[in-house]
FIKEDO-912477 format. One record per residue (C-alpha): residue in one letter; residue number from 1; y, x negated, z; chain. Coordinates in nm, 4 decimals, decimal comma, always signed. Example, Ala and Ser with C-alpha at 12.3 -4.5 7.8 and 13.67 -1.06 7.14 Angstrom:
2
REC residu num       py       px       pz chaine
REC      A   1  -0,4500  -1,2300  +0,7800      A
REC      S   2  -0,1060  -1,3670  +0,7140      A
This chain:
272
REC residu num       py       px       pz chaine
REC      M   1  +0,0000  +0,0000  +0,0000      A
REC      A   2  +0,3338  -0,1427  -0,1048      A
REC      K   3  +0,5788  -0,2237  +0,1707      A
REC      A   4  +0,9234  -0,0629  +0,1771      A
REC      R   5  +1,1981  -0,3041  +0,0762      A
REC      M   6  +1,5486  -0,3083  +0,2221      A
REC      L   7  +1,8172  -0,2807  -0,0436      A
REC      D   8  +2,0809  -0,5492  -0,0450      A
REC      R   9  +2,4525  -0,4681  -0,0430      A
REC      G  10  +2,4906  -0,4987  -0,4191      A
REC      E  11  +2,2101  -0,2523  -0,4815      A
REC      L  12  +2,3474  -0,0089  -0,2277      A
REC      E  13  +2,6911  -0,0141  -0,3869      A
REC      A  14  +2,5413  +0,0309  -0,7324      A
REC      D  15  +2,3435  +0,3369  -0,6193      A
REC      T  16  +2,5830  +0,6210  -0,6992      A
REC      H  17  +2,3214  +0,8974  -0,6669      A
REC      P  18  +2,3997  +1,0546  -1,0064      A
REC      E  19  +2,1900  +1,3608  -0,9216      A
REC      L  20  +2,4221  +1,4599  -0,6355      A
REC      K  21  +2,7386  +1,5588  -0,8165      A
REC      P  22  +2,9398  +1,8741  -0,8993      A
REC      P  23  +2,7593  +2,1082  -1,1394      A
REC      G  24  +2,8512  +2,1834  -1,4987      A
REC      F  25  +2,8988  +2,5360  -1,6328      A
REC      S  26  +2,8016  +2,7180  -1,9488      A
REC      S  27  +3,0874  +2,9688  -1,9352      A
REC      V  28  +3,4232  +3,0253  -1,7711      A
REC      E  29  +3,2796  +3,3299  -1,5951      A
REC      E  30  +3,0084  +3,1185  -1,4368      A
REC      E  31  +3,2602  +2,8612  -1,3220      A
REC      R  32  +3,4917  +3,1291  -1,1824      A
REC      A  33  +3,2074  +3,2824  -0,9805      A
REC      H  34  +3,1153  +2,9372  -0,8503      A
REC      R  35  +3,4705  +2,8592  -0,7403      A
REC      K  36  +3,5117  +3,1952  -0,5673      A
REC      A  37  +3,1810  +3,1574  -0,3840      A
REC      R  38  +3,2751  +2,8109  -0,2629      A
REC      L  39  +3,6152  +2,9313  -0,1420      A
REC      A  40  +3,4647  +3,2210  +0,0532      A
REC      G  41  +3,2002  +2,9870  +0,1943      A
REC      A  42  +3,4669  +2,7375  +0,2999      A
REC      C  43  +3,6476  +3,0148  +0,4898      A
REC      R  44  +3,3267  +3,0997  +0,6760      A
REC      I  45  +3,2687  +2,7316  +0,7522      A
REC      F  46  +3,6237  +2,6903  +0,8828      A
REC      A  47  +3,5747  +2,9912  +1,1093      A
REC      R  48  +3,2594  +2,8331  +1,2504      A
REC      Q  49  +3,4533  +2,5162  +1,3239      A
REC      G  50  +3,7298  +2,7073  +1,5033      A
REC      Y  51  +3,9911  +2,6476  +1,2369      A
REC      D  52  +4,0848  +3,0158  +1,2046      A
REC      H  53  +4,3986  +3,0964  +1,3988      A
REC      W  54  +4,5841  +3,4272  +1,3981      A
REC      V  55  +4,6619  +3,5060  +1,0294      A
REC      A  56  +4,7589  +3,1452  +0,9634      A
REC      G  57  +4,5660  +2,9289  +0,7214      A
REC      H  58  +4,4679  +2,9758  +0,3611      A
REC      L  59  +4,2526  +2,8234  +0,0905      A
REC      T  60  +4,3085  +2,8437  -0,2827      A
REC      V  61  +4,1265  +2,7425  -0,5979      A
REC      R  62  +4,2754  +2,7413  -0,9453      A
REC      D  63  +4,1258  +2,9861  -1,1945      A
REC      P  64  +3,9223  +2,7937  -1,4557      A
REC      E  65  +4,0569  +3,0000  -1,7443      A
REC      H  66  +4,4210  +3,0516  -1,6467      A
REC      G  67  +4,5898  +2,7388  -1,5149      A
REC      D  68  +4,8842  +2,9367  -1,3757      A
REC      R  69  +4,6645  +3,1551  -1,1544      A
REC      F  70  +4,4670  +3,0876  -0,8403      A
REC      W  71  +4,2263  +3,2647  -0,6059      A
REC      V  72  +4,3188  +3,2984  -0,2389      A
REC      N  73  +4,1896  +3,4647  +0,0768      A
REC      P  74  +4,3871  +3,7842  +0,1490      A
REC      L  75  +4,6151  +3,8454  +0,4453      A
REC      G  76  +4,4514  +3,9972  +0,7516      A
REC      V  77  +4,0855  +3,9441  +0,6579      A
REC      S  78  +3,8902  +3,7417  +0,9137      A
REC      W  79  +3,7466  +3,4168  +0,7844      A
REC      R  80  +3,4358  +3,5114  +0,9803      A
REC      R  81  +3,3828  +3,8200  +0,7626      A
REC      I  82  +3,5306  +3,7256  +0,4262      A
REC      R  83  +3,3295  +3,7701  +0,1062      A
REC      A  84  +3,3847  +3,6399  -0,2445      A
REC      S  85  +3,4677  +3,9951  -0,3543      A
REC      D  86  +3,7611  +4,0024  -0,1084      A
REC      L  87  +3,9471  +3,7189  -0,2828      A
REC      L  88  +4,2716  +3,7787  -0,4691      A
REC      Q  89  +4,3782  +3,6342  -0,8025      A
REC      V  90  +4,7507  +3,5572  -0,7938      A
REC      D  91  +4,9807  +3,4118  -1,0593      A
REC      F  92  +5,2696  +3,1717  -1,0103      A
REC      D  93  +5,5121  +3,4669  -0,9988      A
REC      G  94  +5,3362  +3,6108  -0,6964      A
REC      R  95  +5,1701  +3,9026  -0,8739      A
REC      V  96  +4,8251  +4,0036  -0,7483      A
REC      L  97  +4,6250  +4,0421  -1,0694      A
REC      V  98  +4,2820  +4,0990  -0,9143      A
REC      G  99  +4,2237  +4,2556  -0,5734      A
REC      E 100  +4,3693  +4,5337  -0,3639      A
REC      R 101  +4,4684  +4,3591  -0,0424      A
REC      P 102  +4,8048  +4,1966  +0,0368      A
REC      V 103  +4,8606  +3,8281  -0,0243      A
REC      N 104  +4,9845  +3,6042  +0,2560      A
REC      G 105  +5,3461  +3,5177  +0,1696      A
REC      A 106  +5,3140  +3,1665  +0,3103      A
REC      A 107  +4,9928  +3,1122  +0,1159      A
REC      F 108  +5,1658  +3,2021  -0,2084      A
REC      A 109  +5,4752  +2,9942  -0,1368      A
REC      I 110  +5,2856  +2,6788  -0,0386      A
REC      H 111  +4,9953  +2,6899  -0,2808      A
REC      S 112  +5,1795  +2,8066  -0,5910      A
REC      E 113  +5,4094  +2,5050  -0,5701      A
REC      L 114  +5,1205  +2,2656  -0,5041      A
REC      H 115  +4,9270  +2,3936  -0,8041      A
REC      R 116  +5,2415  +2,3941  -1,0164      A
REC      A 117  +5,3332  +2,0363  -0,9247      A
REC      R 118  +4,9852  +1,8810  -0,9383      A
REC      H 119  +4,7764  +1,9766  -1,2398      A
REC      D 120  +4,4908  +1,7678  -1,0989      A
REC      V 121  +4,4798  +1,9862  -0,7884      A
REC      I 122  +4,2086  +2,2463  -0,8380      A
REC      A 123  +4,1903  +2,3502  -0,4731      A
REC      A 124  +4,4001  +2,3296  -0,1584      A
REC      A 125  +4,3330  +2,4034  +0,2078      A
REC      H 126  +4,5771  +2,4616  +0,4918      A
REC      A 127  +4,4920  +2,5444  +0,8516      A
REC      H 128  +4,6434  +2,5350  +1,1989      A
REC      T 129  +4,3503  +2,3488  +1,3524      A
REC      P 130  +4,3464  +2,2635  +1,7261      A
REC      F 131  +4,3559  +1,8849  +1,7023      A
REC      G 132  +4,5568  +1,8896  +1,3808      A
REC      R 133  +4,8320  +2,0882  +1,5510      A
REC      A 134  +4,8299  +1,8538  +1,8487      A
REC      W 135  +4,8347  +1,5339  +1,6426      A
REC      S 136  +5,0984  +1,6742  +1,4057      A
REC      A 137  +5,3416  +1,6948  +1,6988      A
REC      T 138  +5,3474  +1,3136  +1,7101      A
REC      G 139  +5,4904  +1,2970  +1,3597      A
REC      R 140  +5,2694  +0,9957  +1,2918      A
REC      P 141  +5,0199  +0,9247  +1,0143      A
REC      L 142  +4,6619  +0,8327  +1,0908      A
REC      E 143  +4,5792  +0,4714  +1,1630      A
REC      P 144  +4,2712  +0,3051  +1,0069      A
REC      I 145  +4,0659  +0,2921  +1,3252      A
REC      S 146  +3,7302  +0,3962  +1,1774      A
REC      Q 147  +3,5450  +0,4452  +0,8509      A
REC      D 148  +3,6411  +0,8124  +0,8545      A
REC      H 149  +4,0091  +0,7335  +0,8981      A
REC      C 150  +3,9929  +0,4901  +0,6093      A
REC      A 151  +3,9160  +0,7806  +0,3759      A
REC      F 152  +4,2848  +0,8706  +0,4177      A
REC      Y 153  +4,4258  +0,5172  +0,4201      A
REC      R 154  +4,7455  +0,5142  +0,2146      A
REC      D 155  +4,6312  +0,8470  +0,0711      A
REC      H 156  +4,8085  +1,0863  +0,3078      A
REC      A 157  +5,1614  +1,1498  +0,4295      A
REC      V 158  +5,3585  +1,3214  +0,7050      A
REC      F 159  +5,6058  +1,6011  +0,6369      A
REC      D 160  +5,8452  +1,5587  +0,9303      A
REC      D 161  +6,1041  +1,8306  +0,8726      A
REC      F 162  +5,9526  +2,1527  +1,0061      A
REC      T 163  +6,1995  +2,4414  +0,9922      A
REC      G 164  +5,9701  +2,7386  +1,0569      A
REC      A 165  +5,7169  +2,9424  +0,8640      A
REC      V 166  +5,7290  +2,8761  +0,4899      A
REC      Y 167  +5,7973  +3,1737  +0,2650      A
REC      D 168  +6,0160  +3,0386  -0,0145      A
REC      A 169  +5,9506  +2,8114  -0,3085      A
REC      A 170  +6,2278  +2,5656  -0,2241      A
REC      E 171  +6,0695  +2,4821  +0,1117      A
REC      S 172  +5,7163  +2,4574  -0,0260      A
REC      R 173  +5,8350  +2,2296  -0,3075      A
REC      R 174  +5,9271  +1,9846  -0,0339      A
REC      F 175  +5,5634  +1,9895  +0,0785      A
REC      A 176  +5,4509  +1,9041  -0,2730      A
REC      T 177  +5,7069  +1,6224  -0,2914      A
REC      A 178  +5,5962  +1,4791  +0,0438      A
REC      L 179  +5,2308  +1,4950  -0,0589      A
REC      G 180  +5,3021  +1,2983  -0,3757      A
REC      R 181  +4,9755  +1,1849  -0,5352      A
REC      G 182  +4,7883  +1,1861  -0,2045      A
REC      K 183  +4,5104  +1,4149  -0,0874      A
REC      A 184  +4,6333  +1,5092  +0,2589      A
REC      L 185  +4,9525  +1,6029  +0,4381      A
REC      I 186  +5,0135  +1,6200  +0,8115      A
REC      L 187  +5,2768  +1,8883  +0,8650      A
REC      Q 188  +5,4695  +1,7877  +1,1765      A
REC      N 189  +5,4633  +2,0584  +1,4472      A
REC      H 190  +5,2619  +2,2739  +1,2091      A
REC      G 191  +4,9118  +2,1776  +1,0928      A
REC      L 192  +4,7095  +2,0130  +0,8181      A
REC      L 193  +4,6951  +2,0441  +0,4392      A
REC      T 194  +4,4521  +1,8881  +0,1932      A
REC      V 195  +4,3877  +1,9073  -0,1801      A
REC      G 196  +4,1033  +1,8227  -0,4135      A
REC      Q 197  +3,9458  +1,8467  -0,7568      A
REC      T 198  +3,7013  +2,1038  -0,6148      A
REC      I 199  +3,7163  +2,3489  -0,3268      A
REC      D 200  +3,4304  +2,1501  -0,1748      A
REC      E 201  +3,6424  +1,8363  -0,1691      A
REC      A 202  +3,9604  +1,9997  -0,0386      A
REC      A 203  +3,7695  +2,1795  +0,2381      A
REC      F 204  +3,5795  +1,8699  +0,3461      A
REC      W 205  +3,8948  +1,6580  +0,3588      A
REC      L 206  +4,0547  +1,9106  +0,5927      A
REC      H 207  +3,7435  +1,9100  +0,8110      A
REC      L 208  +3,7430  +1,5296  +0,8207      A
REC      L 209  +4,1186  +1,5132  +0,8797      A
REC      E 210  +4,0788  +1,7406  +1,1818      A
REC      R 211  +3,8109  +1,5118  +1,3233      A
REC      C 212  +4,0305  +1,2085  +1,2601      A
REC      A 213  +4,3198  +1,3759  +1,4412      A
REC      Q 214  +4,0867  +1,4386  +1,7342      A
REC      A 215  +3,9888  +1,0713  +1,7413      A
REC      M 216  +4,3544  +0,9614  +1,7319      A
REC      L 217  +4,4242  +1,1755  +2,0374      A
REC      L 218  +4,1214  +1,0303  +2,2170      A
REC      V 219  +4,2098  +0,6647  +2,1569      A
REC      G 220  +4,5714  +0,7415  +2,2411      A
REC      A 221  +4,4568  +0,8281  +2,5910      A
REC      L 222  +4,2916  +0,4873  +2,6429      A
REC      A 223  +4,4527  +0,2454  +2,8833      A
REC      P 224  +4,5840  -0,0850  +2,7450      A
REC      R 225  +4,3260  -0,3633  +2,7577      A
REC      D 226  +4,4379  -0,6793  +2,9464      A
REC      G 227  +4,7937  -0,6193  +2,8426      A
REC      G 228  +4,6953  -0,5811  +2,4782      A
REC      P 229  +4,6339  -0,2784  +2,2581      A
REC      A 230  +4,3782  -0,0240  +2,3749      A
REC      Y 231  +4,2034  -0,0095  +2,0391      A
REC      R 232  +4,1655  -0,2101  +1,7208      A
REC      V 233  +4,3227  -0,1142  +1,3887      A
REC      L 234  +4,1418  -0,2349  +1,0771      A
REC      S 235  +4,3141  -0,4763  +0,8404      A
REC      H 236  +4,4682  -0,3614  +0,5139      A
REC      E 237  +4,1949  -0,5332  +0,3150      A
REC      I 238  +3,9116  -0,3677  +0,5054      A
REC      A 239  +4,0809  -0,0272  +0,5175      A
REC      A 240  +4,1595  -0,0294  +0,1450      A
REC      R 241  +3,8080  -0,1337  +0,0518      A
REC      T 242  +3,6557  +0,1282  +0,2783      A
REC      R 243  +3,8739  +0,3986  +0,1247      A
REC      E 244  +3,7231  +0,3150  -0,2132      A
REC      Q 245  +3,3780  +0,3516  -0,0582      A
REC      V 246  +3,4294  +0,6815  +0,1273      A
REC      G 247  +3,7553  +0,8395  +0,0156      A
REC      Q 248  +3,7045  +0,9297  -0,3508      A
REC      P 249  +3,6781  +1,2891  -0,4825      A
REC      L 250  +3,3004  +1,2662  -0,5161      A
REC      H 251  +3,2689  +1,1567  -0,1536      A
REC      G 252  +3,4653  +1,4613  -0,0422      A
REC      W 253  +3,2507  +1,6904  -0,2570      A
REC      R 254  +2,9321  +1,5392  -0,1179      A
REC      G 255  +3,0536  +1,5681  +0,2390      A
REC      F 256  +3,0803  +1,9444  +0,1956      A
REC      Q 257  +2,7231  +1,9980  +0,0764      A
REC      P 258  +2,5458  +2,0002  +0,4166      A
REC      L 259  +2,8023  +2,2500  +0,5460      A
REC      W 260  +2,7477  +2,4626  +0,2345      A
REC      S 261  +2,3704  +2,4582  +0,2744      A
REC      E 262  +2,4000  +2,5797  +0,6328      A
REC      I 263  +2,6343  +2,8670  +0,5565      A
REC      V 264  +2,4281  +2,9867  +0,2583      A
REC      A 265  +2,1107  +2,9864  +0,4669      A
REC      E 266  +2,2610  +3,1587  +0,7692      A
REC      E 267  +2,5340  +3,3885  +0,6296      A
REC      P 268  +2,4519  +3,4606  +0,2627      A
REC      D 269  +2,6446  +3,7909  +0,2656      A
REC      F 270  +2,9672  +3,6019  +0,1878      A
REC      L 271  +2,8377  +3,5595  -0,1676      A
REC      D 272  +2,8777  +3,9354  -0,2312      A
């Protein structure tokens, strides 16, 4: 019987697991159904993680046929109960083209400007998560203190001019400007926002960003060590290299798949 052989670093880095990647589609209808299912599933997952809060928080995914339209969870529907059939299709003028429920005004204002400004953004997620809200009050970006944090190294920003709930395009355009070409935005005194090329990616980045915010709060509570810093921050070289290893769109998509498998197995009614 042949013995198992440990792969060396070069082989590990070359192994890109081509079989684990976003699916292709034979029609726009198939792709639309896929995107809607993933958005509804992401809402259920966020509820499980405790990211639902009041009527705050919203996820969107661009329609695959109409680039100036997106699908969004409606106002007042619990993330714990949402189904794909509940989702609204909204255009950049704020008109609800598919669906009967009201659209969240903040969701339209924020997401319409993100999708308008970034054609590469297929999906966006915003939530008032517990640790995200707490860390956002510091007005500081994440530091590269772990592999997870490195996923956001020089790929996120802080919007530090909170003026209240966002309901107008002028304010939300400032979010898009602050985000730039990055994938995540810490909204000071507000919450977290992430974007991606798939709803899977955008949702996973928000989940990971919340965990990174939690870790920042934990290490911030550590006492200084012998007069020096309480924790170590990784060098630019290591952080930048690690971001290439764990912070690309495919990594975000893959990170979502275990969460997706769980929600499909345990709460398949959201697919209705």
